N, C-alpha and C positions, 0 to 999 in steps of 0.2 A: 258261585259265584264266578264266571272263568276270568282271568286277569283282564282279557281283550273287552268283556263287559263292566269291570271296573273302571279302565282307563275310558271307556266311552261317559259314566256315570262321570270320572274327574270330571271331564273335558264339558260336559255339558254343564255342571257345578258351576264351572270357571265363566262358561258364555254367560249363564245366570243372573251371577255375579256387578259381571262386568255391564251385562242390562240392563241393573238394577241402579249402580252407581249411572250410568251414562244417562238414565231417566229422571236419577235425581238432581243433579246436575245443568238437562235441560229445565228441569224446575226453578229450581237456584237461578240462573242466567234467567230468565222471564221476569221472574220478582226482582231482581235487578235492576232489569230493565225498567222495569215499572216504574220502580222510585226513581228512579234517574229520571227520566222525562214528570215526574213530577210534577206540579208547578211551585209545593211549596221550599222542593230541591233545587229548582232551576233557578230560585227566588227573585218569581216572577210576577209572584202578587201584590197589588197595591198598598202603599204604606207602612214597605217593608223598609227599616234603619240602614246604616251604612253597618252597623255590625253583626247584625241576623246574616247580611249580605256578603257577608264574608265568613262567616259560621255556616252558609248553605252551597260557600263557592268549597269549603274544606270539606265538608258532607257529599260531594257532588267527586269532587278527586277522588277521595276515602274509597266511593263506589263503581267510579270506573275506573281502579286497579282493580276491586277483587274483581270486578266481572273479567276484564281480563286473563286474571289469573283464572278463577271458572273455567275462561275460556278455552284456556293453556291444555287445565287438565281435561274436559270434555277431550279435545285433540287427541290426548294418548289412552283417552280411552276406548276414544271409537276407530282406532289406529291398531289399535293393541284385541280389539275384539274384530277383526277384520283379520285379524293376523292366525288367531288361534280357530284354526279348520283340523286340528286331526289331534291324537289323543299326546303325537309324539310330540307336539308343542308346548304340551302342555309346561306353565312354568313352576317351582317349589315355589311358594311362601308359606312362610313362617304362619302366621297370620291363621290359616287355609288349612293347613298339617294338625298345627296346636290349636288350632278351633278354642279346643274346652279352656286349654291355656290363658290367653289371650284375649278371651271373648266375658273369660270368670271373673270372678273376686278378685287374682289374683295380677291377672294385668302384665304377664310376665312370667321367666321361670326364677324359681327358687337359687341355680345356679349353675352358672355358666365355666365349667372347665376344660383346655383343651390345651393341646400342643399344634395348632397349628401350623402349612407347611412354612417352611424359610427358601421362599424365591427370590434372589435377587432381581431387580428393574430389569437388567435386558432382556433377560427372561419368561417376563414373565406374556402369558401369549391365554387365545381364546382358547380353554381345553377342549372344544366340541370338535375342534376343526384340525385338518391336516394339510402340514406348511408344505408335502409335497404338491395340495391340488392348486396353492398357490405360487409356484417358480421353485419349491424349498426353503430352506430357514434364513439365507443371503437374500433373499430377491424382495425386489420394490412392495409387489403387492406383500408380501406376506408380513414387512416392517408395518403397511400400512393397516393389518388386519390388526395387528397387536397396539399397535397406535387406537386402533378405535373400541378399543377392548379395554385397553386402560382407561381412557375418558370417562368408559359409562361406568370403571369400577370409584373412580374418580366420583360419578355423580350420584352411582351410591349412595355412597357414605355420608354426601352430603344430602342427599332426600332424608336418608335416617340423620341428620341432627343440623336441620335447617338450618338453626340461630345462629351458631356455631360458625358455621360455611354460607350465612348470612344467600342460602337458596330458596328460591323462588320457580313456583313451576310456567310462571310469565316471562320470564328472563332468561336466558344462556349465559349473564355475568352470573358470576357466583366465586366464590373461594376455594380453590384444588389443593387437593394434596398434592403434596412433594409428590412431583412427576420419579424422583431417583426412590421411592421407599418398597422396599421388600414387601412383595405381599400379606407379608403376618403382620403387619401395618390395620391393614384393611380389613384382617378378622379382628384385629383388638376392637376397632371400630361398631363394628356390626354385630358381634358376638355379648357389646356391652351393651346393644342397644333389644339387644329381648334379658331382660332381665327385668326382674321385677320391681316397685319404688323399695324393699325391702331384702334382695336378693345379694350374691353372691357373688368377684367374679373371681375368678383365678384362670390363670396363662401358664405356661413352663415358654417361653418363645428365646430367641440371639437378645443376647445382651446388647447390641449393635446403637439400638434403637437409644438408649440412656446417654449415648455420650457422639452420636453423628448426625449431620443436620437436616438429612431428612425425618429423624424422631424427632425435630420442633414441634410439628404439627402438633402430636400428637403426645408430649409434653404439654404442650397450652392449651388442648383442652383439658388435660384428666387435674391439671393446677384450679383451672377456671370452674370446671364441672362436675368433677367424680371429689372423692378421698382418698389419695394412696395411701392404701394402712401399708402394705410393704410390700417393699422392692428384699427380697433372697436371692442371694447369695452365697456359694462354700467356697471357702480358696481349698481346700484339702481333698474334696470326690465332687467330679460331674455327674448332672442329673443323669446325664449319657454318655457313658464311655466309650465308645466305639467312634461320637459324632465328632464333627469336621468342626466343630462350635460352640463356641462359650455361650453359656443360659443362662436367664434367671428365672426367678420365679416373681410374678406379680400377684399382687392380692389387690381389690379396688372394689369400692362401692358405687351404688347406681348411680349414674352420674343425671344432673338435672339441666333438661336444655333451658330452660328459661331464665335462671339465674345463676351469676357467678359466684355463689353457695360452699365454692370449693377452696376460694383464695382463703375461706375461714377455716379452713380444716389442716393436720399438723402429720406432714408426709416421715417415715419410716423408712430406714433403710441397713439392711442386718447382713454383717459377712460371719456365714458360721465358721469356728476355725475348728471343725471335726464334723466325719460324716453325718448325713440328714438324718442317717436312723438312731444316732447318739442324744440329737435334742430333743426327738419329738416328742413333748412331752407338753400337757399343758402346762405347769410349770414353768417353761420356759416363754411360750407367748404370754402369757399370764406377767410376767418381766420383765417383758419387750416391749408391750402395752403400755405399764407402769414406766419405762424411763421417758422421762421430758428432757431433757439432754443426751449427747455426748459419753458414749459409755462402755465399755471394754473389758471380759473379765478370760476367762481361759477357753471360752467354748464360744465367745459371738461379740462380734463387735456392731454398733448400734449409731446411727447417726440421727439426730432428731430436726425434722429442719420444720416452720411452716410453711403453708403452703402459698402464701403470697409472698415472703421472701425468698423462694425456688425461683416465680416468677421477674419478680423485679431484679434479682441477678444474671435471667438471663434474657432481659432484655438491651436492644441494639439500639441505643438514642443516636442522633443526626443533629446536628443543627441546621435548622433552614438556612439559616448564611451557605452553609458550604453548593445547596442548589442556587442561587443568588447566581445571575451574571457574570464575568470578568469583569471586574471593576466598581463594579455596584454594590452598595450596601442597602441590605433589607429594611423598610425603613419601619417605625414603633421597636417595642420592645421582643431580644430574643425567645421567639418561641422553641421548645424541645419535642421534636415527634420522636416515639415508640413505636418499636415493636417487636413480637418475643422472638429471635432468631436462637433461644438453646441455650441445651448448656449440658457441662459432661457430669453428669449425676453419677453415672459409675465410675471415673477414674474419681472422682473426688467425696462423694461417700460412700464408695462397697469399698474400693482399692485404696485408694490414701491409708496412709499409716498416719500414727496420733502425732509422728516428728511434724506431718505436712501442717498440720492446722494450729501445730508450736508456732510449727514460721511465719502461720499468715499472721497471727494475732502480734508474735514480738514485731515482725515487717511493718504491722500496720499504716500505711499514709509512705510507705517509703518504697512499695514494690509496686513493677507497672504491668503490666497485662502487654505481652510480646508482640501481641497484633498492634500494641498504639504504638511501637515502637517502629517495628516493619513489616513488612509483605507478610504474609503467611497462607500458602496457597498449597493443598495437591497437587503430586505430579500427572501426571497422565493414566487413565485409568483406564487398561486394556478391556475386565470384564473375566478375562481368562486366567483364572490363579493357578487352574490344574495345567495349564498350559506351562508357567513357569514357577510355579510350586512344584518340584519334583521328587521324589521319595528315590529311594535307591533301586526298587524297582522295575519305573519307570525309566531311568538313565539307563541300568541294561536296556530297560526291553529296543530304546531309542538309539541305544548307542550313544551318547553324548562324550565328546571328550572332553575330561577334566579343567582347561586351561578355558571351560565355558561356563565353568559352574562355579558360585561361590557360594558358604554358607552361611542359612536367614534364619533371622529368629522369627518363625511365625505367629508366635502367640510365645504370652510372657509366660504361659504357664510351660514352656519348654525347658526353661531356663533354672536351674537345682539350685543356683547362687547369685552373688552379683558379679564372680567371674563365670564369663560368657565360653565353655567350653566345645566349639566346634564341633570336638566326637561327639556331643549330648546331642546337637540338632536334629528332627529329624527331615529336616528338608536341604536343599540347596539348590539357588534360583536360578535359571537357565538366563546368562546374559548375551 
């Protein structure tokens, strides 16, 4: 069979699936409408008492909300069906491309393993479009395309995990993934959705989500709904020697969307002191899995933390009184609200030496967070590191005078000791 014939069959299959879904939704909506108009639900039957009437009203509200959601889904299916006119418009859908996996007994893959692309938020753009067709990279039209594409990405992960993101087809309001998120964060959430309940997840990615603000959403999701089996790092050897980024390996369990069972799990953070190839043995990982507290050997260091403790450490507590108008006190008892703002998993649990935890223990009750006594914030971020961080080749190529250059530490891995020698640094910053 020719490829064009296969594409046409695929198009017909998609249209049949959507048409079947549309027909089922129409029947469901008709049944909901029939129930809503039923005298028993309307509470219009004679002899109904107040309690029964209240129950009928609650039932009526539930049916109307369900009908509204199904109608929104029907509208989306109808729009998709009308847009699907040529084989080139057929989307990739995991459930159809791997129907034997998702419709079989397993309901997902046994393992998802990958190294997704690292793309900073300001560089995320629709891959099928050319910026030159919209006036170039800096044009307002192209920026609007990028904004719309990111909104679709945010909705896609919300649809994959509706409970966590408070997502519903009948409402445009839902919790959105941090707009500053690197593209690989979206891959985490979509990749986890492909697992079966007994599956395993392994990603090699940048370590930035462990410490920066946009990693908070992924941290909270994993703590509540997954099991952070291992976060692995190596202080001796990078996973990718040529890559200009520090990476970690994340080993995670399949998430559950309904319950926050992850809070009952234990997370393990491991820093290897020798190259990975020297510790690749079952005995190593058996010892790491058996660890119940922070331990250190000549080959690795592990920090073991309850996921519930990690979650509570990342909460930002705000007193409601702070939101009260000036000169007015809130009535009643002081109520504290909390939201998860993230934690420095990499800095604290992977890279921090033993003395860090000794100081924390001995200084318990005496130490305060810097943010509690001073304003701590980032400087201006340009998103143009390749312009400001220059190596010798770029300096020669651009003929930049020495007075405009200063040695800079781009990564702690460049420092061979606690004494910083400018000649050991690879980059200079253009000032």
